[in-house]
N, CA, C and O of each residue as an XYZ file, in Angstrom:
936
protein
N      50.093     93.851     62.710
C      50.496     94.190     64.220
C      49.703     93.309     65.279
O      50.199     93.241     66.404
N      48.624     92.688     65.052
C      47.860     91.590     65.831
C      49.023     90.317     65.737
O      49.149     89.472     66.624
N      49.688     90.351     64.718
C      50.461     88.839     64.766
C      51.686     89.261     65.598
O      52.157     88.471     66.416
N      52.222     90.501     65.410
C      53.376     90.824     66.357
C      53.030     90.739     67.905
O      53.788     90.051     68.589
N      52.019     91.336     68.492
C      51.455     91.327     69.412
C      51.290     89.888     70.112
O      51.562     89.676     71.294
N      50.853     89.030     69.298
C      50.782     87.571     69.834
C      52.134     87.004     69.775
O      52.380     86.192     70.667
N      52.970     87.221     69.015
C      54.409     86.635     69.275
C      54.966     87.226     70.406
O      55.554     86.494     71.202
N      54.876     88.583     70.646
C      55.414     89.117     72.100
C      54.896     88.552     73.253
O      55.552     88.274     74.257
N      53.565     88.368     73.073
C      52.633     87.639     74.484
C      53.340     86.215     74.521
O      53.882     85.897     75.580
N      53.379     85.302     73.411
C      53.756     84.004     73.604
C      55.129     83.871     73.956
O      55.490     82.830     74.504
N      56.026     84.874     73.693
C      57.510     84.893     74.158
C      57.772     85.297     75.980
O      58.672     84.923     76.733
N      56.786     86.039     76.194
C      56.890     86.443     77.719
C      56.340     85.147     78.400
O      57.013     84.566     79.251
N      55.199     84.736     78.042
C      54.789     83.385     78.629
C      56.050     82.320     78.782
O      56.453     81.774     79.810
N      56.571     82.198     77.345
C      57.868     81.180     77.757
C      58.848     81.510     78.457
O      59.513     80.638     79.017
N      59.151     82.842     78.578
C      60.224     83.232     79.624
C      59.607     82.873     81.156
O      60.287     82.269     81.986
N      58.217     83.329     81.417
C      57.787     82.833     82.840
C      57.810     81.564     82.812
O      57.943     81.257     83.997
N      57.760     80.540     82.153
C      57.537     79.235     82.280
C      58.726     78.713     82.691
O      58.807     77.843     83.558
N      59.862     79.300     81.993
C      61.353     78.924     82.140
C      61.669     79.369     83.710
O      62.089     78.595     84.570
N      61.422     80.566     83.875
C      61.857     81.335     85.359
C      61.012     80.264     86.502
O      61.654     79.939     87.500
N      59.799     79.810     86.369
C      59.086     78.991     87.303
C      59.663     77.703     87.485
O      59.630     77.120     88.569
N      60.323     77.126     86.199
C      60.964     75.766     86.205
C      62.355     75.872     87.168
O      62.818     75.013     87.918
N      62.778     77.025     86.921
C      64.353     77.230     87.299
C      63.867     77.306     89.224
O      64.394     76.497     89.987
N      63.097     78.100     89.630
C      62.407     78.415     90.692
C      62.124     76.837     91.688
O      62.470     76.518     92.825
N      61.437     76.214     90.745
C      60.922     75.010     91.268
C      61.921     74.014     91.416
O      61.624     73.121     92.211
N      63.252     73.913     90.748
C      64.309     73.311     90.725
C      65.116     73.847     91.988
O      66.092     73.178     92.329
N      64.809     74.960     92.695
C      65.661     75.452     93.577
C      66.849     76.642     93.349
O      67.585     77.281     94.101
N      66.606     76.574     91.800
C      67.720     77.630     91.404
C      67.191     78.983     90.874
O      65.998     79.216     90.682
N      68.245     79.884     90.650
C      67.467     81.480     90.251
C      68.399     81.487     88.937
O      69.420     80.801     88.883
N      68.046     82.169     88.068
C      68.597     82.622     86.903
C      69.811     83.735     87.405
O      69.580     84.821     87.935
N      71.143     83.177     87.098
C      72.159     84.083     87.513
C      72.371     85.454     86.622
O      72.532     85.374     85.404
N      72.359     86.735     87.323
C      72.781     87.707     86.411
C      74.056     87.862     85.510
O      75.103     87.594     86.100
N      74.180     88.253     84.166
C      75.361     88.339     83.540
C      76.172     89.481     84.415
O      75.664     90.481     84.924
N      77.419     89.124     84.457
C      78.259     90.094     85.427
C      79.665     89.726     84.613
O      79.806     88.838     83.773
N      80.709     90.704     85.126
C      82.019     90.693     84.336
C      82.732     89.574     85.126
O      82.224     89.111     86.148
N      83.913     89.145     84.642
C      84.439     87.926     85.402
C      84.991     88.486     86.921
O      85.027     87.652     87.825
N      85.450     89.982     87.234
C      85.699     90.432     88.342
C      84.535     91.465     88.658
O      84.440     92.528     88.045
N      83.601     91.051     89.722
C      82.542     92.186     89.818
C      83.408     93.567     90.603
O      84.413     93.490     91.310
N      82.725     94.663     90.251
C      83.181     95.765     91.060
C      83.128     95.777     92.509
O      82.319     94.980     92.985
N      83.727     96.418     93.255
C      83.662     96.589     94.893
C      84.004     98.073     95.222
O      84.819     98.785     94.635
N      83.272     98.368     96.205
C      83.597     99.829     96.940
C      84.998    100.287     97.042
O      85.801     99.357     97.123
N      85.480    101.426     97.059
C      86.588    101.627     97.298
C      86.713    101.727     98.971
O      85.810    102.335     99.547
N      87.789    101.159     99.760
C      87.656    101.381    101.134
C      88.211    102.720    101.264
O      88.634    103.436    100.356
N      88.147    103.007    102.727
C      88.712    104.336    103.346
C      90.449    104.298    102.784
O      91.037    103.217    102.810
N      90.990    105.248    102.415
C      92.306    105.258    102.006
C      92.793    106.492    102.599
O      92.173    107.553    102.524
N      94.019    106.331    103.246
C      94.898    107.732    103.526
C      95.997    107.875    102.862
O      96.964    107.143    103.071
N      96.002    108.888    101.922
C      97.073    109.148    101.054
C      98.274    109.682    101.615
O      98.237    110.816    102.092
N      99.364    109.001    101.624
C     100.670    109.554    102.131
C     101.899    109.280    101.062
O     102.848    108.530    101.289
N     101.717    109.944    100.004
C     102.723    109.605     99.008
C     104.179    109.788     99.325
O     104.521    110.766     99.990
N     105.060    108.914     98.897
C     106.420    108.953     99.252
C     106.741    110.067     98.100
O     106.086    110.322     97.090
N     107.986    110.665     98.582
C     108.733    111.439     97.361
C     108.994    110.582     95.975
O     109.616    109.520     95.990
N     108.417    111.198     94.710
C     108.620    110.411     93.759
C     108.811    111.501     92.514
O     107.968    111.592     91.621
N     109.871    112.219     92.552
C     110.092    113.138     91.633
C     110.510    113.014     90.439
O     110.191    111.960     89.888
N     111.266    113.916     89.712
C     112.127    113.504     88.443
C     113.119    112.625     88.418
O     113.398    111.955     87.424
N     113.734    112.570     89.546
C     114.810    111.851     89.581
C     114.789    110.333     90.051
O     115.576    109.443     89.731
N     113.661    110.265     90.913
C     113.259    108.931     91.129
C     112.645    108.397     89.631
O     113.056    107.344     89.143
N     111.630    109.228     88.961
C     111.053    108.830     87.666
C     112.225    108.263     86.846
O     112.144    107.122     86.391
N     113.207    108.952     86.663
C     114.323    108.177     85.754
C     115.102    107.191     86.374
O     115.921    106.534     85.731
N     114.897    107.025     87.656
C     115.551    105.701     88.040
C     114.675    104.591     87.645
O     115.073    103.610     87.017
N     113.499    104.778     88.025
C     112.279    103.466     87.583
C     112.309    103.712     86.192
O     112.052    102.641     85.642
N     112.504    104.631     85.328
C     112.439    104.139     83.980
C     113.517    103.179     83.556
O     113.346    102.184     82.851
N     114.775    103.650     84.131
C     116.268    102.876     83.907
C     115.996    101.689     84.203
O     116.024    100.840     83.313
N     115.645    101.320     85.615
C     115.464    100.196     86.020
C     114.562     98.989     85.079
O     114.886     97.826     84.839
N     113.427     99.685     84.697
C     112.386     98.993     84.142
C     113.031     98.436     82.595
O     112.767     97.373     82.034
N     113.977     99.559     82.121
C     114.648     99.136     80.800
C     115.506     98.001     80.854
O     115.700     97.279     79.876
N     116.115     97.795     82.168
C     117.268     97.059     82.165
C     116.338     95.403     82.385
O     116.638     94.375     81.777
N     115.238     95.527     83.359
C     114.871     94.393     83.869
C     113.677     93.818     82.933
O     113.439     92.615     82.828
N     112.973     94.823     82.282
C     111.765     94.245     81.432
C     111.701     95.097     80.048
O     110.628     95.241     79.463
N     112.807     95.605     79.603
C     112.837     96.237     78.359
C     111.742     96.967     78.147
O     111.052     96.896     77.130
N     111.551     97.672     79.071
C     110.416     99.143     79.012
C     110.870    100.141     79.460
O     111.313    100.070     80.606
N     110.919    101.119     78.918
C     111.728    102.264     79.310
C     110.697    103.302     79.813
O     110.462    104.261     79.078
N     110.027    103.189     81.066
C     108.850    103.836     81.476
C     108.597    103.736     82.806
O     108.732    102.636     83.344
N     108.206    104.815     83.524
C     108.040    104.679     85.099
C     106.326    104.471     85.573
O     105.853    104.459     86.709
N     105.683    104.327     84.331
C     104.192    104.309     84.309
C     103.779    102.988     84.536
O     104.395    102.024     84.079
N     102.673    102.888     85.285
C     101.998    101.492     85.483
C     100.641    101.627     84.808
O      99.868    102.492     85.218
N     100.273    100.762     83.718
C      99.321    100.982     83.135
C      98.662     99.439     83.062
O      99.353     98.438     82.873
N      97.315     99.421     83.231
C      96.534     97.995     83.035
C      97.116     97.037     84.112
O      97.461     95.980     83.583
N      97.337     97.065     85.465
C      98.106     96.181     85.903
C      97.022     94.865     86.192
O      95.805     94.878     86.376
N      97.962     93.778     86.151
C      97.209     92.432     86.105
C      97.458     91.556     87.161
O      96.886     90.467     87.163
N      98.437     91.948     88.311
C      98.848     91.471     89.522
C      98.694     92.119     90.593
O      98.965     93.320     90.568
N      98.231     91.523     91.797
C      98.298     92.106     93.123
C      99.435     91.257     93.966
O      99.360     90.034     94.085
N     100.569     92.102     94.574
C     101.735     90.842     95.302
C     101.441     91.476     96.798
O     101.599     92.657     97.107
N     101.046     90.569     97.527
C     101.088     90.343     99.072
C     102.445     90.484     99.670
O     103.362     89.743     99.313
N     102.584     91.310    100.469
C     103.900     91.469    101.227
C     103.665     91.543    102.723
O     102.518     91.784    103.098
N     104.661     91.357    103.651
C     104.535     92.093    105.175
C     106.006     92.787    105.284
O     107.056     92.473    104.724
N     105.712     93.856    106.214
C     106.592     94.517    106.604
C     108.129     94.158    107.076
O     109.197     94.613    106.667
N     107.818     93.072    108.192
C     108.923     92.252    109.019
C     109.330     93.638    110.161
O     110.295     93.626    110.926
N     108.537     94.529    110.053
C     108.282     95.586    111.130
C     107.152     95.818    111.848
O     106.114     95.629    111.213
N     107.024     96.193    113.056
C     105.995     96.563    114.100
C     105.153     97.640    113.735
O     103.984     97.617    114.122
N     105.605     98.653    112.994
C     105.104     99.967    112.805
C     105.099    100.328    110.886
O     106.041     99.998    110.164
N     104.004    100.950    110.442
C     103.852    101.228    109.449
C     104.989    102.249    108.954
O     105.539    102.261    107.853
N     105.199    103.097    110.044
C     106.213    104.319    109.629
C     107.684    103.882    109.284
O     108.381    104.616    108.583
N     108.150    102.706    109.769
C     109.608    102.325    109.465
C     109.366    102.013    107.655
O     110.135    102.493    106.821
N     108.271    101.211    107.317
C     108.115    100.853    106.050
C     107.985    102.025    105.189
O     108.630    102.206    104.157
N     107.155    102.766    105.658
C     107.299    103.956    104.745
C     108.545    105.143    104.704
O     108.768    105.885    103.747
N     109.146    105.120    105.749
C     110.406    105.929    105.568
C     111.398    105.221    104.795
O     112.307    105.885    104.297
N     111.353    103.731    104.586
C     112.365    103.022    103.944
C     112.096    103.444    102.214
O     112.886    103.750    101.322
N     110.629    103.296    102.245
C     110.119    103.578    100.622
C     110.533    104.850    100.311
O     111.031    104.985     99.194
N     110.435    106.016    101.164
C     110.604    107.671    100.758
C     112.054    107.691    100.795
O     112.504    108.678    100.213
N     113.094    106.775    101.384
C     114.304    107.202    101.415
C     115.197    106.921     99.890
O     116.306    107.420     99.701
N     114.551    106.113     98.961
C     115.017    105.727     97.689
C     116.566    105.465     97.739
O     117.440    106.073     97.122
N     116.684    104.543     98.513
C     118.288    104.022     98.571
C     118.428    102.934     97.877
O     117.418    102.236     97.787
N     119.534    102.517     97.269
C     119.943    101.446     96.419
C     119.581    100.293     97.315
O     119.684    100.271     98.542
N     119.145     99.343     96.529
C     118.734     98.265     96.775
C     119.382     96.794     95.962
O     119.621     96.784     94.754
N     119.561     95.819     96.704
C     120.010     94.841     95.628
C     119.284     94.000     94.925
O     118.308     93.415     95.395
N     119.664     93.879     93.837
C     118.605     92.985     92.866
C     118.992     91.615     92.624
O     118.170     90.701     92.561
N     120.354     91.451     92.476
C     121.002     90.263     92.473
C     122.335     90.405     93.572
O     122.771     91.486     93.968
N     122.881     89.022     93.971
C     123.958     89.256     94.790
C     125.157     90.006     93.933
O     125.602     89.711     92.824
N     125.522     91.071     94.821
C     126.595     91.989     94.440
C     126.012     93.211     93.335
O     126.730     94.106     92.889
N     124.876     93.070     93.081
C     124.266     94.205     92.358
C     123.304     95.072     93.160
O     122.348     94.480     93.661
N     123.401     96.276     93.343
C     122.811     97.098     94.008
C     122.294     98.253     93.062
O     123.080     98.696     92.224
N     121.152     98.708     93.141
C     120.715     99.627     92.059
C     119.733    100.584     92.483
O     119.234    100.271     93.563
N     119.264    101.720     91.952
C     118.274    102.508     91.959
C     116.884    102.004     91.337
O     117.023    101.174     90.439
N     115.721    102.323     91.622
C     115.251    103.162     92.666
C     115.294    102.266     93.876
O     115.607    101.076     93.839
N     114.922    103.002     95.044
C     114.496    102.230     96.179
C     113.282    101.689     96.184
O     112.393    102.092     95.435
N     113.133    100.750     97.009
C     111.997     99.687     97.039
C     110.815    100.817     97.522
O     111.004    101.853     98.160
N     109.607    100.301     97.034
C     108.359    100.834     97.294
C     107.037    100.168     96.983
O     106.788     99.848     95.821
N     106.288     99.973     97.837
C     104.911     99.268     97.640
C     103.700    100.613     97.228
O     103.838    101.808     97.491
N     102.745    100.069     96.648
C     101.775    101.041     96.669
C     100.957    101.372     98.078
O     100.697    102.516     98.452
N     100.618    100.222     98.752
C      99.752    100.486     99.879
C     100.494     99.619    101.240
O     101.030     98.511    101.194
N     100.332    100.480    102.377
C     100.868     99.588    103.569
C      99.329     99.713    104.208
O      98.558    100.668    104.117
N      99.170     98.664    104.762
C      97.869     98.125    105.801
C      98.391     97.753    107.032
O      99.134     96.801    107.272
N      97.725     98.983    108.153
C      98.164     98.667    109.592
C      97.668     97.505    110.126
O      97.178     96.572    109.489
N      97.826     97.599    111.455
C      97.146     96.520    112.199
C      95.977     96.690    112.575
O      95.360     95.661    112.849
N      95.303     97.929    112.715
C      94.211     98.518    113.018
C      93.558     98.508    111.885
O      92.403     98.886    112.084
N      93.791     98.211    110.618
C      93.048     98.046    109.510
C      93.081     99.498    108.591
O      92.444     99.582    107.541
N      93.838    100.531    109.080
C      94.235    101.674    108.218
C      95.020    101.316    106.924
O      95.986    100.554    106.908
N      94.498    101.948    105.843
C      95.117    101.815    104.695
C      95.727    102.889    104.187
O      95.084    103.894    103.884
N      97.176    102.788    104.023
C      97.687    104.092    103.455
C      98.397    103.885    102.272
O      99.115    102.896    102.123
N      98.226    104.873    101.296
C      98.620    104.639    100.008
C     100.069    105.373     99.996
O     100.239    106.508    100.440
N     100.842    104.763     99.564
C     102.194    105.218     99.189
C     102.413    105.879     97.876
O     103.116    106.888     97.818
N     101.896    105.409     96.896
C     102.122    105.571     95.564
C     100.865    105.636     94.754
O      99.894    104.893     94.895
N     100.985    106.556     93.940
C      99.587    106.635     93.188
C      99.498    105.366     92.123
O     100.619    104.946     91.838
N      98.508    104.727     91.532
C      98.304    103.630     91.059
C      98.747    103.862     89.403
O      98.491    103.021     88.541
N      99.384    105.023     89.153
C      99.802    105.000     87.872
C     101.410    105.040     87.986
O     102.037    105.281     86.955
N     101.964    104.861     88.941
C     103.256    104.605     88.954
C     103.822    103.251     89.388
O     103.205    102.478     90.122
N     105.089    103.007     88.864
C     105.731    101.467     89.066
C     106.186    101.690     90.455
O     106.641    102.774     90.819
N     106.076    100.758     91.158
C     106.922    100.654     92.412
C     108.032     99.503     92.334
O     107.860     98.717     91.403
N     109.118     99.276     93.135
C     109.996     98.233     93.102
C     109.761     97.410     94.316
O     110.366     97.717     95.343
N     108.929     96.374     94.311
C     108.668     95.478     95.396
C     108.646     94.303     94.843
O     108.586     93.480     95.757
N     108.662     93.780     93.815
C     108.735     92.325     93.581
C     109.397     92.101     92.206
O     108.757     92.347     91.183
N     110.820     91.582     92.151
C     111.544     91.154     90.870
C     110.679     90.536     90.022
O     109.883     89.707     90.463
N     110.726     90.853     88.727
C     110.004     90.316     87.688
C     108.279     90.687     87.443
O     107.638     90.387     86.435
N     107.841     91.294     88.454
C     106.139     91.646     88.475
C     106.242     93.208     88.589
O     105.143     93.746     88.456
N     107.151     93.960     88.773
C     107.059     95.348     88.975
C     106.271     96.197     87.959
O     105.591     97.186     88.231
N     106.500     95.576     86.572
C     105.954     96.118     85.333
C     104.533     95.940     85.393
O     103.939     96.654     84.585
N     103.699     95.097     86.210
C     102.382     94.979     85.897
C     101.737     94.631     87.239
O     100.623     94.106     87.240
N     102.422     94.914     88.460
C     102.134     94.555     89.671
C     101.754     95.768     90.719
O     102.467     96.761     90.859
N     100.732     95.579     91.315
C     100.322     96.534     92.486
C     100.860     95.919     93.725
O     100.553     94.744     93.923
N     101.711     96.601     94.704
C     102.271     96.008     95.558
C     101.533     96.551     97.200
O     101.341     97.716     97.545
N     101.265     95.439     97.902
C     100.603     95.607     98.998
C     101.255     95.132    100.565
O     101.099     94.014    101.056
N     101.941     96.162    101.139
C     102.803     95.767    102.177
C     101.766     95.852    103.628
O     101.155     96.890    103.879
N     101.668     94.611    104.526
C     101.010     94.333    105.536
C     101.739     94.611    106.686
O     102.683     93.835    106.836
N     101.627     95.388    107.476
C     102.394     95.410    108.970
C     102.369     94.104    109.840
O     101.379     93.632    110.400
N     103.497     93.670    109.843
C     103.741     92.454    110.682
C     105.156     92.190    110.914
O     105.904     91.971    109.961
N     105.634     92.198    112.300
C     106.949     92.054    112.717
C     107.328     90.209    112.556
O     106.417     89.388    112.446
N     108.559     89.883    112.568
C     108.705     88.536    112.364
C     109.983     88.119    113.416
O     111.121     87.828    113.047
N     109.545     88.162    114.675
C     110.571     87.773    115.788
C     111.526     86.626    115.296
O     111.250     85.823    114.405
N     112.599     86.675    115.958
C     113.514     85.837    115.740
C     113.254     84.357    116.056
O     112.682     84.018    117.092
N     113.630     83.609    115.264
C     112.742     82.132    115.220
C     111.600     81.864    114.579
O     111.098     80.741    114.620
N     111.157     82.706    114.027
C     109.833     82.481    113.292
C     109.896     82.773    111.816
O     110.871     83.359    111.346
N     108.838     82.364    111.041
C     108.933     82.319    109.639
C     108.049     82.850    108.942
O     107.060     83.250    109.556
N     108.080     82.995    107.794
C     107.237     83.896    106.939
C     105.709     83.193    107.035
O     104.721     83.927    107.040
N     105.601     82.057    107.094
C     104.189     81.432    107.257
C     103.614     82.019    108.844
O     102.538     82.588    109.024
N     104.387     81.783    109.631
C     103.923     82.289    111.233
C     103.565     83.735    110.869
O     102.542     84.197    111.373
N     104.317     84.515    110.027
C     103.767     85.781    109.956
C     102.590     86.284    109.329
O     101.886     87.258    109.590
N     102.515     85.195    108.230
C     101.118     85.338    107.527
C     100.002     84.813    108.141
O      98.878     85.281    107.955
N     100.254     83.780    108.931
C      99.266     83.387    109.796
C      98.616     84.470    111.103
O      97.533     84.432    111.687
N      99.756     85.378    111.239
C      99.239     86.518    112.381
C      98.423     87.435    111.655
O      97.417     87.861    112.222
N      98.713     87.845    110.384
C      97.877     88.453    109.533
C      96.436     88.161    109.501
O      95.503     88.919    109.770
N      96.415     86.880    109.111
C      95.163     86.185    108.601
C      94.159     85.820    109.761
O      93.031     85.352    109.608
N      94.748     86.107    110.880
C      94.181     85.863    112.118
C      93.607     87.380    112.979
O      92.810     87.518    113.908
N      94.259     88.177    112.344
C      93.798     89.545    112.845
C      92.839     90.515    112.182
O      93.188     91.409    111.411
N      91.583     90.247    112.563
C      90.324     90.526    112.158
C      90.386     92.092    111.677
O      90.061     92.027    110.491
N      90.578     93.138    111.918
C      90.650     94.333    111.397
C      91.601     94.479    110.298
O      91.238     95.106    109.303
N      92.726     93.998    110.351
C      93.754     94.198    109.054
C      93.443     93.155    108.152
O      93.601     93.476    106.974
N      93.039     91.974    108.357
C      92.953     91.374    107.063
C      91.556     91.523    106.452
O      91.290     91.157    105.307
N      90.535     92.182    107.440
C      89.348     92.578    106.492
C      89.576     93.857    105.752
O      88.793     94.178    104.859
N      90.824     94.771    106.135
C      91.042     95.987    105.318
C      91.680     95.484    104.024
O      91.357     95.901    102.912
N      92.700     94.466    104.279
C      93.431     93.951    103.132
C      92.302     93.456    102.042
O      92.207     93.992    100.938
N      91.621     92.587    102.387
C      90.446     91.970    101.577
C      89.699     93.018    100.764
O      89.495     92.956     99.551
N      89.264     94.121    101.703
C      88.435     95.276    100.861
C      89.099     95.974    100.021
O      88.513     96.631     99.161
N      90.642     95.948    100.143
C      91.228     96.743     99.427
C      91.913     95.987     97.974
O      92.301     96.633     97.001
N      91.943     94.849     98.063
C      92.225     93.763     97.058
C      90.821     93.699     96.149
O      90.838     93.934     94.940
N      89.720     93.385     96.812
C      88.591     93.239     95.963
C      88.195     94.713     95.341
O      87.720     94.610     94.211
N      88.294     96.142     95.863
C      88.500     97.122     94.979
C      89.478     97.234     93.916
O      89.151     97.845     92.898
N      90.689     96.702     94.020
C      91.692     96.702     93.053
C      91.363     95.785     91.921
O      91.537     96.149     90.758
N      90.835     94.465     92.262
C      90.364     93.586     91.619
C      89.116     94.202     90.433
O      89.124     94.027     89.214
N      88.303     94.802     91.092
C      87.100     95.280     90.425
C      87.462     96.685     89.360
O      86.947     96.984     88.282
N      88.399     97.277     90.037
C      88.933     98.370     89.042
C      89.731     97.845     87.978
O      89.570     98.316     86.852
N      90.549     96.958     88.167
C      91.511     96.573     87.126
C      91.427     95.448     86.395
O      92.281     95.172     85.553
N      90.258     94.591     86.677
C      89.722     93.178     86.171
C      90.854     92.306     86.612
O      91.421     91.485     85.892
N      91.140     92.574     87.916
C      92.653     91.284     88.315
C      91.873     90.005     88.620
O      90.893     89.985     89.364
N      92.306     89.093     88.082
C      91.822     87.556     88.572
C      92.290     87.154     89.893
O      93.427     87.464     90.250
N      91.542     86.521     90.615
C      91.785     85.936     91.948
C      93.090     85.319     91.812
O      94.000     85.581     92.599
N      93.258     84.253     90.537
C      94.553     83.714     90.572
C      95.929     84.618     90.461
O      97.101     84.264     90.588
N      95.560     85.466     90.275
C      96.833     86.649     89.932
C      96.891     87.617     91.411
O      97.620     88.609     91.397
N      96.221     87.336     92.475
C      96.406     87.729     93.580
C      97.584     86.835     94.273
O      97.297     85.716     94.698
N      98.742     87.278     94.369
C      99.861     86.111     94.724
C     100.646     86.805     96.020
O     100.182     87.830     96.519
N     101.722     86.260     96.479
C     102.627     86.435     97.680
C     103.864     86.392     96.796
O     104.139     85.757     95.778
N     104.635     87.452     97.669
C     106.205     87.745     97.051
C     106.856     86.349     96.933
O     107.652     86.149     96.015
N     106.542     85.328     97.862
C     107.281     84.141     97.893
C     106.901     83.263     96.606
O     107.622     82.370     96.163
N     105.644     83.652     96.063
C     105.228     83.010     94.735
C     105.410     83.427     93.435
O     105.057     82.873     92.394
N     106.153     84.732     93.651
C     106.428     85.562     92.329
C     106.743     85.319     91.333
O     106.305     85.824     90.299
N     107.868     84.197     91.466
C     108.785     83.772     90.639
C     108.055     82.704     89.433
O     108.487     82.415     88.317
N     106.561     82.174     90.251
C     105.956     81.481     89.331
C     104.908     82.002     88.855
O     104.119     81.292     88.230
N     104.684     83.279     89.035
C     103.497     83.914     88.161
C     103.586     83.752     86.641
O     104.686     83.791     86.090
N     102.554     83.587     86.011
C     102.498     83.673     84.648
C     102.901     85.090     84.122
O     103.057     85.219     82.908
N     103.095     86.246     85.019
C     103.533     87.531     84.306
C     104.800     87.725     84.610
O     105.319     88.814     84.364
N     105.482     86.738     85.174
C     106.912     87.057     85.600
C     107.746     87.042     84.581
O     107.819     86.100     83.792
N     108.573     88.290     84.508
C     109.797     88.108     83.549
C     110.933     89.113     84.009
O     110.669     90.175     84.571
N     111.991     88.762     83.773
C     113.143     89.710     84.077
C     114.494     89.153     83.336
O     115.077     88.089     83.548
N     114.844     90.276     82.327
C     115.796     89.988     81.410
C     117.146     90.058     81.934
O     118.096     89.880     81.172
N     117.352     90.347     83.408
C     118.797     90.299     83.886
C     118.738     88.712     84.370
O     119.815     88.116     84.359
N     117.833     88.157     84.696
C     117.848     86.615     85.242
C     117.853     86.812     86.843
O     118.205     85.920     87.616
N     117.437     88.038     87.228
C     117.220     88.156     88.778
C     115.901     87.262     89.177
O     114.974     87.131     88.378
N     115.894     86.674     90.446
C     114.779     85.950     91.098
C     114.585     86.438     92.209
O     115.540     87.050     92.685
N     113.480     86.368     92.920
C     112.831     86.619     94.315
C     113.411     85.499     95.010
O     113.517     84.392     94.482
N     113.846     85.798     96.359
C     114.599     85.026     97.300
C     113.946     85.263     98.516
O     114.650     85.207     99.524
N     112.521     85.566     98.671
C     112.099     85.955     99.908
C     110.714     84.897    100.237
O     110.165     84.175     99.405
N     110.352     85.046    101.677
C     109.544     84.117    102.521
C     108.344     84.638    102.722
O     107.553     84.012    103.428
N     107.943     85.973    102.102
C     106.749     86.445    102.759
C     105.453     86.025    102.019
O     105.508     86.107    100.792
N     104.519     85.673    102.465
C     103.220     85.208    101.750
C     103.444     84.027    101.013
O     103.439     84.110     99.785
N     103.666     82.797    101.633
C     103.984     81.386    101.085
C     102.596     80.722    100.338
O     101.484     81.076    100.730
N     102.706     80.014     99.546
C     101.690     79.499     98.806
C     100.429     79.069     99.652
O      99.309     79.435     99.295
N     100.611     78.312    100.745
C      99.288     77.814    101.402
C      98.589     78.983    102.138
O      97.419     78.808    102.480
N      99.103     79.974    102.370
C      98.577     81.136    103.135
C      98.228     82.107    101.850
O      97.296     82.879    102.074
N      98.673     82.175    100.869
C      98.022     82.875     99.734
C      96.842     82.096     99.137
O      95.951     82.708     98.549
N      96.813     80.794     99.269
C      95.501     80.339     99.213
C      94.407     80.517    100.038
O      93.259     80.698     99.633
N      94.778     80.464    101.263
C      93.682     80.858    102.595
C      93.098     82.386    102.078
O      91.898     82.660    102.092
N      94.096     83.264    101.651
C      93.518     84.586    101.521
C      92.795     84.434     99.996
O      91.826     85.164     99.790
N      93.107     83.772     99.221
C      92.307     83.718     97.920
C      91.045     83.081     98.394
O      90.054     83.571     97.852
N      90.836     82.283     99.113
C      89.630     81.496     99.474
C      88.602     82.773     99.931
O      87.443     82.908     99.541
N      89.238     83.558    100.743
C      88.296     84.518    101.605
C      87.851     85.471    100.402
O      86.646     85.715    100.350
N      88.571     85.966     99.554
C      87.966     86.690     98.284
C      86.803     86.158     97.575
O      86.358     86.748     96.590
């Protein structure tokens, strides 16, 4: 018993010395943590678009064609895709999602389900959830099977570009802060790496991209340089 007590004492002394050395060198021992730390859930207003049996069947059929997965369920997502609405109000984007209208996958091929993202973030920072995180939305070709989609309200006047629109969002404090809080929360909940927070314009180069029909994304929202700026803020 005495020997064990002495061993414990010397072990404690050794730990104290190591800590003192670190502090004297200007460093502190870093706590162990997961690759993606948890973050609090930001305020979210739930306003789900209709997603009944018909749309679930359409979604499963779409996923079978494009991903060889006959399901409408989103499980263990690994990617967050940033979009902007190209409209000035969240309502127009929500109405488009709710309509469940045919949308083009490749030139000449129009198919169901209609487009839909999981969240819309308004200019004032309000976060509206359009889909439960257990459902697959159709927002980024090749990534819908494993991606959460975020639409950010931003119009694109004639003559401007996707980069211009991205910059408006990045400089709108309440809005971009809300997007950052939302993405951090999703990263913590699903262990999504910052490198897998991407823009729609970058979706084709994601390591998770796959589409068995040969379809590709051809959009300019959230280009590489702006996604890098967003990732840096994360």
